[in-house]
N, C-alpha and C positions, 0 to 999 in steps of 0.2 A: 434645324435640319430634321425633317421627318422622313423616316425610311418608307419607301413605297415599293411593293413587289409587283412587277409586271411579268406576265407569262410570256416566255420566249419560245422560239421554235428551233429545232435542229441542235439542241444542246447548248444554246446560247446562255452564257452566264456573265453578265456585265454589271458592274457596280457604278452607278452614276450619283453624283451629289450636285444639286443645283444645276443640272444640265451638263456637268463636266464628268467625263469618263475617268474613274479612279482605278478600276481594274477590269480587264477583259480576258476571259478564258480563251477566246478565239485568238487574240493577239499574243498572249503568253503561252498558249498551247497546253495549259494545265489549269487546274483549280488553284485558288490561292492557298498558301500554307496557313496553319493555325495563326490567328491574330495578324496576318499580313494586311488585310483590308483595314483593320483598326489602326495599325502602324502608319499606313498610307494616309489615312484621314487625319491622324495627329500631326503628320508632317515631320 
């Protein structure tokens, strides 16, 4: 799993791994908390 940064528009902040959405600022209505994305990736 290699992280890749893609420039978004309109404040988009999505985290995708292997084509699967892990976290979306748009859907959550907020930025992730500290270590939240890592916890989601670890399952």
